[in-house]
MITOR-597065 format. One record per residue: z, x, y of N, C-alpha, C, CB in turn; residue in three letters. Coordinates in steps of 0.2 Angstrom, whole numbers, plus 5000, padded with zeros to 4 digits. Glycine has a CB too. Example, Ala and Ser with C-alpha at 12.3 -4.5 7.8 and 13.67 -1.06 7.14 Angstrom:
# residues 2
503950664972503950624978503950664984504550574978ala
503550644989503650684995503950645000502950704997ser
***
This chain:
# residues 632
495651685069495951655077496451605072495151615084met
497251615078497751555073497751505074498451565074ser
498051435071498251375074498351395082498851345070ile
498851425084499251425090498651445096499851485090thr
498351485095497851515099497451445100497451595095ala
497151425094496451375094496751315098496151355086arg
497251285097497551255101497951225108497551265099phe
498151315109498451315116498151285122498551375118ser
497551285120497151245128497151185127496251255129ala
497151135122497251075122497751035123497051065117arg
497650995130498250975133497850905135498551035140phe
498350865134498250775135498050775142498950715135ser
497650735143497350715150497950665153496450675150thr
498150665160498750615162498750575162498950615166ile
497950535160498150455157498450465150497550385156ala
498350505146498550495139499350525142497850535132phe
499450565143500050605145500650525145499950645155ala
500350475153500750435156500750385149500350405163leu
500250355145500250325139500950325134499750345135met
500850405135501550435130502150425132501550515129ser
502150415139502850425144502950335142502650455154leu
502650285141502750225140502850205135502250195142leu
502550245129502850215124503350245120502450205120leu
503450315124504150325123505050275125504150375127ala
504550245130505150205132505350115129504950195139ala
504850135124504850075117505350075113504150095113val
506050025114506550035109506350055102506849985108pro
506650075097506350095090507150095087505850175090val
507150035082507850045079507750065071508249985081phe
508350055070508350115062508950075059508550225063ala
508950075053509750075049510150135051509650085039ser
510850125049511250165050511450235047511650135049asn
511250235038511450275033511150345034511250255025pro
511550395036511550475036510950505034512150505032ala
510850485026510750525023510150445019511350575021arg
509350475017508850455013508850495006508250475016asp
508850464999508850524995508150554993509150514988asp
507550524998507050554996506750585002506650514991his
507150605008506850655015507650705016506550595024ser
507450735019507950795021508050775028507650875020val
508050715033508150725039508850695039507650695044ala
509350725044509750715044510050665050509950775044arg
509950605048510050525051510550525056510150465046leu
510950555055511850555060511650595065512650595057asp
511150645065511150715072510450685074511150815070glu
509950665071509250685077508850635072508850775077val
508450585078507850555076507350565080508050485075arg
506750575077506250565078505850495084506150565071val
505650485087505750425094504950425094506050465104gln
504650465093503950465097503450535093504050485105gln
502950525090502350565090501950575093502150555086val
501550625095500850645099500450695092500950695108phe
499850665088499550705085499050725088499550695080leu
498850795090498250825091498050875086498250845097asp
497450845082497350885077496350875076497850845070leu
496150925073495550935071495250915065495450995072asp
495050875062494550845056494250905053493950795057leu
494150935050493550965045493450945037493651045045ser
492750925037492450905030492450985027491650855030phe
492351025030492051095027492751125025491651135034glu
493251115029493951135025494451095021494251175029gln
494151035021494450975018495350985020494250965008gln
495450985027495850985032495850955038496151035032thr
496550935040496950915046497150985049497450875045leu
497150995057497351075057497551055064496551155057ser
497951075068498351055076498951065075498250985080gly
499351015079499951025081500150915082499851095090phe
500750935078501150855081501950885084501250795074ala
501750845090502450845096502650785094502250835106glu
503450805091503950765091504450755096504150795087leu
504550665099505050675103505850645099504950635111thr
506150675101506750675098507350635101506950735099leu
507750605099508350585101508850595098508450525101gln
509250635101509750675098510450615097509950745102trp
510850625092511250585090512050615090510950565084lys
512150695088512750735088512550785093512950765080asn
513050765098512950825105512950895101513750815111pro
513350895095513450965093512750995087514250965088ala
512550965086511850975081511251005085511550895080ala
511051055081510451125083510051115078510651205083arg
509751085074509451095071509151035069509651135068arg
508351025066507950985064507650995057507550975069leu
507950945054507450955045506950905044508050945037asp
506450925044505950885044505550905036505450885051leu
505150845033504950835025504150845028505250735020asp
503850895023503250925021503050935015503150975024thr
502650925013502050955008501650985007501850915006arg
501551055004500951085004500551085012500551064998asp
500851095018500751115022500851185025500851075025leu
500251215029500151285032500851285038499151285036leu
501151285038501651295047501451365050502751285046ile
501051375055500751415059501551465065500251345063asp
501551385066502251415074502451355075501851445085his
503051355078503351305082503651315088503751285079val
503551265091503751275098504351225102503051285102ser
504751245105505051175108505251165113505451155105ala
505351105118505651095124506151055128505251085126ser
506151095132507051075136506651015142507551175141asp
507350985142507150925148506750955153507750895151ala
506651005156506151045162505751035160506251105164ala
505351035153504651055149504651115148503951035153gly
505051175149504951235149504951245138505651275156his
504251275139504251275130504551335130503351275125trp
504851355122505051415119504751425112505851425118ser
504751465109504551485102505351455099504351575101asn
505251425093505851405087505751425082505951345085ala
506451445081506351475070506551425067507151545066ala
506151465061505851395058505751435050505051355062phe
505951395046506051425040505651355034507051445038ser
505351385029505251305024505751325016504051305021leu
506151275016506351295009506151285002506851285008gly
506551284998506251284990505651224992506951254983ala
505251204986505051174984505151114979504851204985arg
505151044980505251014974504550984974505950974974his
504750974966503750954964503750884965503450974955pro
504050834967504050744973504250744977504350684972ala
504650784983504850784988504550834992505450794987phe
504350894990504150944994504450974996503850924999gly
504251035002504951065005504951035012505051165005gln
505751065014506051055018505751095022506651055016pro
505651085030505251115034506251115040504351065037leu
506351175041507151195044506951215049507651255040asn
506951175055506851225063507751215067505951165071ile
507751285069508351315070508351305079508451395066arg
508851275081508651275089509151305094508651205091leu
509151335099509651365102510051335107509351425105ala
509651265108509851185112509651135109509451175120gln
509851075111509451025110508851025114509850965111gln
508251015108507651005112507450935115507151015108ala
507250905119506850855122506150835116506650875130thr
505950895116505150895112505150945107504550905117lys
504950945100504651005097503950995094505051045091val
503551055094503051055091502851115086502651055097arg
502751075080502451105075501751115075502551075070val
501351175074500751175073500751205067500551215078tyr
500251175065499951165056499251145053500151115054tyr
499251165046498651145044498651115037498351185044arg
498551055036498851025029498151085024498650915029thr
498451055015498051085010497451035007498551125003ser
496851065006496451015003496750974998495951045000pro
497151004995497450964990497850914990497851004987gln
498250895000498750845001498750784997498650835006ala
499350764995499250694990499350634995500050684983ser
499250645001499150575004498250595008500050545012gly
497750615006497050635010496750625004496750715013leu
496250585005495650604998494950625004495450494990gln
494650685002494050695004493350694999494150755007trp
493050645002492450624999491850665000492250565000leu
491550674996490950704999490350644998490750774996arg
489750665003489250605003489150574996488350625006pro
489050604992488750564986489150514982488550604981glu
490050534984490350484983490450434986490650494981gln
489950404991490150374997489750324994490150405005thr
489650254997488950194997488450225000489050125002leu
488550235005488050285011487650335007488550335017gly
487850375004487650445003487550505006487150455001lys
487550485012487450535016487750575020487350525019val
488450545022488850565024489650565023488750535028lys
490350615023490550615019491050565021490650665017pro
491750555019492250505020492950535020492150445014phe
493450535023494250535021494650495022494650575023met
495250475017495450445020496350455017495050385021phe
496750415021497450425021497850385016497850415027ser
498350365012498850365010499750385011498550365006gln
499850355014500450375016501050355010500550335023ala
501050275008501650255006501650274998501750175007glu
502250314996503050285000502950365003504050244992ala
503050395001503250495003502550535004503750544995ile
501850515002501350565007501150575013500950555007his
501650535018501250555025501750655027501550475034ala
502050645023502250735024501850785022502750755021arg
501450745019500750805017500350805022500150785011ser
500250785025499650805032500350765038498550745032phe
500850755040501250765047501950775043501250705053val
502150815047502650855049503350795050502450915056pro
503650785045504050715049504750695045503350645050leu
505150675050505650645045505350595041506350605047gln
505250575035504850545031505250495026504550585028asp
505450455030505850405027505850325030506550435026thr
505750275029505650205031506350175036505550165022pro
506950215034507450215039507350235046507850255036ala
506650275049506550305053505850265059506650355050val
505850225063505350205065505150265072505550135067arg
504650245074504350285077503550255082504350335072phe
503550265088502850245091502250315090502950205101thr
501650305091501450365092500850355095501350405087tyr
500550405099499750405100499450475095499550415108thr
498950475096498550545092497850545097498350535083ala
497550615099496750635097496550655093496550675099arg
496150645090496050655084495150675084496250575079ile
494850745085494150765083493950775076494050825086thr
493350775077492950755071492250765073493050685069ala
491750795065491050815067490550745069490750835060pro
490150765073489850735075489450655068489350795079ala
489550595074489250565068489650525061488950615067gly
490250555065490750525060491350485066490950595055ile
491550425062491850395067492650395063491350325068arg
493150385069493850405067494350335069494250465071val
494750325063495050265065495750275063494650195061val
496350235065496950255064497250195063497250285069met
497950195060498350115061498750135070499250095051ser
498050085071498550125080497950055083498250255085ala
497850065090497350015093496650045093497649995102asp
496150045091495450075088495050035092495350075080asn
494650075097494150065101493550055098494150095105asp
493149995094492649985092492050015095492649935091ala
492050045102491650045105491650135108491649995109asn
492150155102492450245107491650285102493750295103ala
491650345106491050395105491250435102490650415111ser
491850455103492150505098492250575102491750505091gly
491850575109491650625113492250665115491350605118gln
492550715116492950735116493750735113492850735121gly
493550685108494050645102494150585102494750665102gly
494450555098494650485098495350485099494550455091tyr
495450445103496250435106496550365103496250435116arg
497150365102497450325098498050285101497650365093phe
498250245101498850215104499250165100498650185111ala
499850195098500250115091500850105096500550145080met
500950065101501350045104502050015103501150025105pro
502049985095502549945090502650025088502249875083gln
503450025087503650075081503950045074504250115084ala
503650095070503250105063503650155060502250145063ile
503850145053503850195048503350245046504050155044pro
503450305045503050365043502450335039503450415038ser
502850295033502250275026501850235030502550225017tyr
501850195037501250165041500950195045501350115045leu
501050255045500450315047499850345044500750375048leu
499250305046498750295042497950315048498850215038ala
497550365043496950385046496450385041497050455048ile
495950375044495150365040494550395045494950265039ala
494150435041493550445045492950455040493650515050ala
492250395042491550425038491150385044491350385029gly
490550355040490150335045490350265042489350365045asp
490550235046491050155049490650125054491850175053leu
490450065054490150015058490649955059489549985055ala
490649915062490949885066490749805066490849925072phe
491149745064491049675066491549625067490549635062lys
491449605072491949555076491949505068491649515085ser
492649485068493049415063493049345068493849435061leu
493449375073493749315076493949365084494449275070gly
494349325087494349355092495049415091494449295098pro
495249405088495849485087495749505080496649485088arg
495249475076495049505069494349565068495049435064thr
494249585063493449625064493749665056493249705073gly
493049685055492949725050492749805050492649695048val
493049855049492549925049492549945040493049995055tyr
491849955042491649995032490850025036491349905022thr
490750035028490150065030489750025031489850105027glu
488950065034488649985035488349955031488349975039pro
488249985023487849965019488249905016487750015014ala
489049905017489449855015489749775020490049895012arg
489349805025489749775031489649685032489349815037leu
489049685029488849615029489249565024488249605028asp
489349615019489649575013490449565012489349605006ala
490649605017491249625018491549545026491049725021ala
491149565027491149505036491049415031489949535043val
490649415028490549365023491149335018490149395020ala
491649405016491949385011492549375013491849415007glu
492649405020493449405023493449365029493949475025phe
493049315028492849265034493449235038492449195031ala
494049205032494549165035495249185036494549135032asp
494949245037495649305043495949275047495249355050thr
495349255052495949225056496249165055495749215063glu
495949115050496449065050497049095045496048995047ala
496849145041497649135041498149175043497849125034met
498049215050498349225055498649165058498049265059ile
498349145059498549055060499049025058498049015057ala
498849005051499348975047500049005044498948975042ala
499949095047500449115045501149135051500349155041thr
500549105058500949095064501349035063500649105069glu
501148975063501348925062501948915057500848895060lys
502048955052502648955048503149025049502348935041met
502849055054503549125054503449165061503349185046tyr
502949125065503249145071502349195075504149195069gly
502449215080501849255081501849295078501749285086pro
500949325078500949405076500949425080500449425073tyr
501249515081501449555087501149605087502149555089arg
500449615083500349665084499649685087500449695079trp
499449645089498949645095498449635091498849715100gly
497949665088497349645082497349665076496649675083arg
497149625071497349645064496549655059497849575061tyr
496149705060495649735057495749755052495549775060asp
495049755046495149785040494649855039494949725035leu
495049905036494649945035494449935027494949995037leu
493749945027493549945017493349995016492949895013ile
493750035011493650095009493350085002494350145010leu
493050155002492450174995493250164988491950284995pro
492750134984493250114976493650164974492850114970pro
493650224978494350264974494850254976494450334974ser
494850214983495650184984496150184981495650144986phe
496750184980497050184973497550134973497250254969pro
497350094978497850024977497249964981498750024983phe
497449914980497149834982497249844989497449764979gly
497749854992497549845001498449895001497449735006gly
498149925009498749955012499049925020498550025012met
499649905020499849855026499549895031500749835028glu
499249945033499449995038499349945045498750075038asn
499649965051499849875055499149885059500749865062pro
498849855061498249825065497549845062498249865073arg
497749875056497149915051497349905044497149995053leu
497349875042497449845033496949895029497149745031ser
497049925026496549995022496549935016497150085020phe
495849925014495349875007495149915002494649845010ile
495349884997494849914991494149864992495249904983thr
493649884991493149854990492849804984492849884991pro
493349824978493549784972493749714973494149804969thr
493749684979494049624982493549574983494349634989val
492949634985492249594987491849574981491849634991ile
492049504979491849474975491249414976492449454973ala
491049394981490549364982490749314983490049364979gly
491249264982491549204982492349184984491449194977asp
492449224989493149234993493649244986493349154998lys
493449234979494149214974494649264974493849184966ser
494449324978495049384976495349394985494849484971leu
495249364989495649364996496249354997495449324999val
496549334992497449334992497749384993497849304986ala
497249464992497249514993497449535000496849524992leu
497049495004496949495010497549465014496349485011ile
497749405012498249365012498949415013498149325007ala
499049445007499649475007499549545011500049485000his
499149565012499149625018499249595024498749665018glu
499049535026499249515031499949495033499049495032leu
500149455028500849445027501249515027500849405021ala
501249565027501649625029501649635037501349705026his
501249595039501349605047501849585050500849575051ser
502249525045503149505047503449545042503349415045trp
503149535034503849585029503649635026504149555022ser
504049695031503849755029503549785034503449755023gly
502949765037502849815045503449795051502049795049asn
503549735050503949695057504849715054503749575055leu
504849705048505549695045505349765039505749585040val
505749805038505449855035506149895029505249905042thr
506049895023506449925018506849995021505949935011asn
507349985023507650065025507650125021508350065025ser
507550095014507750145008506950125003508550115004ser
506850164998506450144993506850104987505950204990trp
507450114987507850074983507650004985508650094984lys
507549984989507449904990506949904995508249854993asp
506349924989505549894990505549814991504949924984ile
505949784987505749704985505649704992506449644980trp
506249724997506149685004505549675007506549695009leu
505049705005504549715007504049685004504449765008asn
504049694999503549664993503549584992503849694986glu
504249584988504449504988504349444993505249504987gly
504649484998504549445002503649425003504849475009phe
503549485006502549485006502249455001502149565005thr
502549434995502149414990502149314991502449444983ser
502949324992503049244994502549225001504049234995tyr
502549255007502249245012501649235011502449285017val
501249295005500649285004500149215000500549335001glu
500749204995500849124992500749054996501549114991asn
501049075002501349015006500548995010502149025013arg
500149085012499749075018499049035012499549165022ile
498949065006498549055001498548964999498849094996val
499248944999499348855001499048825006500148835002glu
499348885010499148845018498248825017499248905027ala
497948895017497148895018496648855011496948995019val
497048865006496548855000496848804998496448904995tyr
497548794997497648714994498348724988496748674990gly
498648684988499248694982499148704975499748614982val
498548694974498348724967498348764965498148734966glu
497848794971497548884970498248914970496848934978gln
498848904975499548964976499748924968500348934986ala
499948874968500248864959499848904952500148774957arg
499248904953498548944949499249024949497548954956met
499049044955499349114959499949134955499549104968gln
500449104956501249104953501049084946501849034957gln
500949064942500749074935500749124934500149054932val
499949134935499749204933500449244934498949234938val
500349274940501049324942501649314938501249314952gly
501749274938502449264934502349284926502749174934gln
502049234922501649304917501349364915501249304915his
501249384919501049444919501649504921500549434924glu
502249494924502849504926503149494918503049454931leu
503149444916503349434908503349494903502849384905lys
502649484903502349534898502249614902501649514895glu
502449614905502649704910503249684906502749714921glu
503549674907504449684907504549684900504949604909met
504249674895504149674888504349774887502949644886gln
503749794891503649864889504049934895502749874888ser
504449894899504849944904505449944904504649934911met
505549994907506350004903506949954908506650104905ala
507349954904507949874906508149904912508749854900val
508149984915508550004922508049994927508950084922ala
507349994924507049964931506949894933506449974931asp
507049844930506949764930507549744935506949724921gln
508049774940508249764944507649774951508749794942ala
507949714955507549694960507849784966507949594963leu
508349794963508849834970508749914964510049794973val
508049964967507950004961508350064961507250024961gln
508550094954508850144954508150214955509350134947asn
508350244961507650294962508050344966506850254967val
508650374964508850414968508650474963509450394971lys
508450514965508250574959507350584959508450544949asn
507150514959506450504956505850494962506650434950arg
505250504960504750484964504850424966504250484960asp
504750404972504850334975504250294971504750334984pro
503650324970503050284966503350254962502650324964asp
503850284960503950234951504550174952504450304944asp
504550164960504950074962504250024962505450074973ala
503550064960503050024962503049994956502550054966phe
503149934954502949874948502749804950503549864944ser
502849764946502849694945503449664948502749674937gly
503949714948504749694950504749684956505349734948val
504749724962504849714967504549634969504649764970pro
503749654966503249604970503349544968502549614970tyr
503449524961503449464958504049434959503249474952thr
504549474955505349424954505649434962506149474947lys
505449484967505649474973505349414972505449524979gly
504749374975504549304975504849284973504049294973glu
504849274964505349224962505849204965505649234959trp
506349264967506849244969506849194976507249304970leu
506449234980506349174986506249114985505649184991leu
505749094980505449044977506049014974504849054972arg
506649044971507049004967507548974973507449034962thr
507849004979508048984986507648934989507949034990leu
507048934990506648894992506748814989506148914990glu
506548814983506748744979507648744978506348744971gln
507948774979508748734978508948724985509348784974arg
508648764992508748734999508548695002508648775002phe
507848684999507248645000506948685008507448555001gly
506248675006505748735010505748725017504948735008arg
505948665020506148665028506748715032506348605029glu
507348685028507848735028507748825027508348715022arg
507548825022507348925019507048925025506748945011phe
506348885025505748915031506248935038504948825035asp
506548915040507048905046507449005047507748815044ala
507649015042508149055039507549105036508749025033val
506949105034506649165034506249185042506049165028val
506249125047505949135051506349195056505849085054arg
507149165055507649195060507549265059508449175058ala
507549285051507449355049506949385051507549365044trp
506449365051505849405055506149415063504949375055phe
506249365066506249355071506949425073506349275073asp
507549385072508149435073508049515072508749415070glu
507549545068507649585063507049635066507449555055his
506649595070505949645071506049695072505449645076ala
505649735071505549825071506049855070505249855075phe
506549835065507049875062507049865055507749845065gln
507649935052507249945045508049905042507150055042ser
507849885037508649845032508649855026508749745032val
509249835022509349855017509549785013509749925017ser
509549785005509949715001510549695005510349734993ser
510949755007511549715009511649685015511949745009asp
510749695021510849665026510449605024510749695033asp
510049595018509849535016510449485013509449545011phe
511049495010511449465007511849435014511649505002leu
512049485019512449465024512149405027512349515030ala
511349415029511149385033510949295030510649445036phe
510549305022510649245022511049195018510249235021phe
511649255016512249215014512849165018512649255011gly
512649215023512949165030512649095032512849195038ala
511849095030511349045033511549005026510449065036arg
511449005020511148985014512048975008510449055010leu
511949015006512649015001513349005004512649084997trp
513349025010514149045009514448975007514549075015ser
514448915009514648845008514848845002514148795008ala
515448824999515748834992515248774988516748814991lys
514848714990514748694986514048694989515048644984asp
513548744990513048784991512648754983513348864993ala
511948724985511548724976511848804973510348724977pro
511548864977511648924973512048964977510948954972met
512349004972513049034976512749114975513949024971gln
513249154978513049234978513049254972513449274981arg
513449244967513349284961512749264958513949274957asn
512249224958511649204955511149254958511349134956glu
511149254965510749304970510949374969510949274977val
511649394966511749454963511249464958512549464962asp
511249424953510949434946510149444948511149354940gly
509949414951509149454952509349514956508649404957trp
509649494959509549574963509749654958510249574971leu
510349634955510549714951510649694943511449734954tyr
510349654942510349634932509549644933510649534927gln
509449664925508849664922508549584921508849704917pro
507849584919507549524915507549454924508549494906gly
507349424921507249354924507849324922506549314923ile
508149294927508949244923508549194924509849234929pro
509149134920508949094913508749044916509549074907lys
509049034923509148974928508348974931509948984934ser
508049024933507249034936506848974933506749114933ala
506748934939506048874936505248944934505748804947leu
504848894928504348934927503848904936503948914917leu
503248924936502848894940502348844936502448954945ala
502048804937501448754931501048734936501748674927asp
500448724932499848734935499548674931499448814936ser
499348624932498848574927498148604924498548504933ser
497848624928497348674928497348734923497348704933ala
497848764923497948814920498248784912498348864924leu
498548724914498748704905498148674902499448634905asn
497648654904496948644903496748704899496448624909val
496848774903496548834898497048854892496448904902val
497648834893498148854889497948814882498848834891asp
497748754882497648714877496948734873497648644880ala
496448744877495748774875495748824874495248764879val
496048884877496148944872496648944865496449014876arg
496848904863497248914859496748874854498048884861ser
496548834856495848814851495048844848495648754855glu
495148904855494748964855494849004850494749004861phe
495549034850495849084847495849064840496349094849val
496049004838495948964832495348964827496148904833ala
494848984832494248964827494148874828494448994817gly
494248844829494148784830493548764837494948764831lys
493448804839493048794846492648854847493548784853ile
492148844850491848924850491748914859490948934844asp
491448974861491448994868490948934871491049074870ala
490748924870490348854875490548814875489748824874lys
491048794872491648724872491948734877492248704865ala
492148784879492748814884492548784890492748884886leu
491848754890491348714897491948774904491548564899lys
491748854902491948904909491648894913491948984909ala
490948874912490448874920490948864928489748804919asp
491348824926491548804932492348854934491548704931ala
492648864930493248904931493348934936493248954927trp
493948944941494148994945494249064943494548964948ser
494249104948494649184943495349154941494949274949thr
495649124945496349114941496649084935496649094945asn
495949044933495949024927495549064920495748964929glu
495249104925494949164920495649214919494149214925trp
495849224922496249274924496949254918496349284933leu
497049204919497349174916497349164907497249134919his
496649134905496349134898496349204897495549094896phe
496249254901496149334898496649354896495949384902leu
497149344900497949384900498249344894498549364908asn
498049284890498449244885497849264879498549154887gly
497449304880497049304872497749374867495749354873leu
497749344861497949394859497849454857498049384856pro
498249514855498049594855497549584849498849654855val
497549554844497349564838496649504837498049554832asp
496549484843495749454842495249464839495549464846leu
494949454835494449464831493849474834494449434827pro
493749544834492849544838492449494838492449594834val
492249434833492049394832492149354837492049394826glu
492849334839492749294843492649334851493349254842arg
492849394850492549414859492049434861492749474861leu
491549424855490749454854490449364859490449464843ala
490649314854490549254856490649234863490949214852asp
491349264866491449234874491049284879492249234877leu
490849344876490449374880489549374881490749434879asp
489549364876488749324875488549264878488649314867gln
489149224878489149154881489349134888489449114877thr
489749184891490049204898489549254901490749244898cys
489549314898489349384900489849404905488549384902gln
490149444901490949464904490649514907491649494899leu
490149564901490249644902489649644907490149704895thr
490049704909489649684919489749664924489149654921gly
490149614922490349554928490449584935491149514926thr
490349574940490549594947491249574951490249574950gly
491649554944492249514947492749564944492449424944asn
493049624949493449674945493949654942493749724949ala
494249594945494949584942494849544933495349524949glu
494449514934494149484929493749544923493649424932ile
493449574926493149634921493549664918492749684923ala
494249694921494649734920495149704913495049744927phe
495049644913495649584908495149594901495849474911arg
494449594904494249584899494049644894493749534901phe
493849714899493849764896494449784890493749794900tyr
494949784894495649784889495649744882496249754894leu
495449674883495249644877494749694871494949584881ala
494449724878493949734873494049814869493149724878gly
494349844872494749914869495249864862495349954876ile
495749834863495949814859495549794852496349784862arg
495149764852494449724847494149764845493849674850ala
494149814849493449884847493049864848493249904840asp
492849834852491949794854491549834859491849694858tyr
491149874854490749914856490249914861490449934853ala
489749854861489549834866489649844874489449794864pro
490449824874490549844882490549914883491149824885met
490749954879490850034882490450044887490550084877arg
489850044888489550074893489650044901488850084892ala
489849974900490049964906490849964908489749894907ala
491249974901491850024903491850074908492050054898leu
491350124903491350174907491050184914491050214903lys
490750134914490650144924491250104926489750094929ala
491350064924492050014928492550084929492549934923his
492850134923493450184924492950244929493750224915leu
492450254931492150314936492250294941491550354936ile
491950204942491850214948492350174952491250194948ala
492950154947493250104951494050144953493250024945ile
494450174957495050214956495750164960494850294959gly
495550094958496150054961496750064953495749934963arg
497350094955497550084947497650034945498050104946arg
497749994949497949924943497549884939498249854946lys
496749924941496049894939495949954932495449884947leu
496350014933496150044928496650114923495550064932met
497250104925497850144922497850094917498550164926val
498050034916498050004909497650014905497949954908pro
496950034908496250044902496550114900495150054907leu
496850164904496950224900497450234894497150274905trp
497850184897498450194893498250164887498950164896thr
497650094886497550074880497250114877497350014880glu
496750154879496250194876496750254872495750224883leu
497350294876497750324873497950314868498050344876ala
498150244865498450244859498150284851498550184859lys
497350274852497150294845496950344846496750254840thr
496850414841496550474844495750454846496650544839pro
495250424841494750414844494650384852494450384839ala
494850334852494950324860495050384864495550264861asn
495550404862495750444868495250504867496550474869gln
495050524862494350604865493750554867493950684857ala
493650484868493250464870493550464878493050394867trp
494150444879494350444885494450504891494950424885ala
494650554886494450614889493850644892494650654886leu
493650644888492750644889492550594895492350614881ala
492850534895492550494902492950514906492550404903val
493350534906493950574912493650614916494650624909tyr
493450674912493150724915492550724919493050744911gln
492450654919491750624925492150584931491150554922ile
492550544928493050524935493550534938493250484935ala
493850604935494350614939494250644946494850654936arg
493650684947493550704954493450674959493150724954pro
493450584956493250534962493850504964492550484959gly
494450524959495150484958495550534965495750494949tyr
495950474970496350474973496850554971496550414973his
497350594975497650614970498250594967497750664970pro
498350514971498850484967498650464960499150434972ile
498150424960497850404953497850484949496850364953ala
497450524952497550604947498050594943497650684952gln
498650584947499250604944499550574939499650614948asn
499350504941499350454934499050454930499350404934thr
498350464928498150474925498150514921497850484926val
498150584924498450644919498950634915498750694923asp
499550614916500350594912500050554908501050554917gln
499450484909499350454903498950484898499050414905val
498450524899497950554893498250634891497150564897leu
498850644893499250724893498750774896499450754885gly
498150744900497850804904498150844909497350774908tyr
497850904907498150974912497450984916498351054907ser
497250974921496851004926496951074926496950984931pro
496151114926496251174927496551214932495951204927pro
496751264935497251274939496551324943497951314935gln
496751304949496151324955496651374959495851244961thr
496151434961496451484966496551444973495851554967arg
***
């Protein structure tokens, strides 16, 4: 049976149709450029305003199948074409509706496949359609989806699926104008096998049975990279009046305890930057194969379980994803060259949340660790990639994600705060969020808005040319002030004595160290640290097998460099269990530096790779020079 026949009888209920009409009336804002380097969309001709998804989820086939209905806003009266972004989608049929609601077949073709950008879906229309339906099926190898077998989950009983759309992976599971310059509202109906709960980056009903399909509505306009879906054995527990946690049942209590401060984080952010505008803020704790720390999908942030340390020491990541509700989700970069407008602002707001909830010293330690790690990362980074405004034309926009847009972006904003004063700077940041809410913006917009309010005066403490240096030049400007922490200064002193052999690990008195103190200590170990020193540290502080994934990652990196054999079994377990790129790609990279370690790594990777997300697989394949077997 074709996809068309299977879904021809699946029409929305009257109530759901009314919801769609209401959402269509919500204003959608976007920036003005006609083209995005990473999308085939002709933004000066037509834009998608609203999306309705009617999809079946099949774990057996590892596919989503059904149709995407796109409501269109035509910009050019003469235009008769709609170009959409796709990647590895099987297109069965396309139909178009006129203003009277009459549907008819529409001609379509798929263009040549680009290795990074996928295939353009070119739809030719006899007249301008108000809506277009694309009937399609995803590929089991969709880059934006991961399908996990039951044994790859915590519960070991039911399968699991989740999406990751950023940067341009939404096109692998929905045909769209896959560019952050376009914002749209959406509704959805998703059917799934019995016993499987489906959630999306939308209004989720924790009490929904799924009978007749799970239904969703996102009334605020979002860019395509914030479209998200997950399905599995999910339980829910409330954290507060507008917050809660979805995760596998066996992980629920630990997650609720770890993230109990989420409601307090929202309240602290609202005091600084205005109201939370998305209704609810829930967390979805995913299996450890999730390739990132978190993804700021609105109303439902996707979170790695590697931040559950048992002591709330890694919850700054929750502050980061929450901060995106203002910087990124509310005000979005219009193209991937300006990703710093999302991540730099968010890292700055994250640190302000940490300061408000956990104290000044905790925030300062976080700044110091971040700045030192960025400077270390830049030493091996191409000069062209060190500017905040990234040159990603003809490149996969995933290449723009490094410490630069995050930490260098935060550092610029921190510098502006220091020069102009926190009170004045906060007022401008809040106005930026308020006046650009639900819009997509560029670095030029940033320069115009902040320039008019901060550095336009001749006697301003910071001038436009200095800001341009941050945006367009490599490295960190010499005028930038390094963050300082009295607690980490103590760590620096005892590390120097330990490395020099003047004291042993017991004399470090590290039992009371916070996670940031441990990260700073491990980051500062020399690459040629004698193995005896590392063994003393491990035996005293029991770092091999630690449950803190951030500490473990840095200790294992030092262990690879020192050829410390006793931690190899734990390192192997870490590489197999954790698919978060930040916590494993540098380890694979270090292992690839010597023939013996690379041989060991390739053997371990054969075991680890099937559990990795496609995004992570692609990265590690390149690091290790691994060519996966071709599938038919």
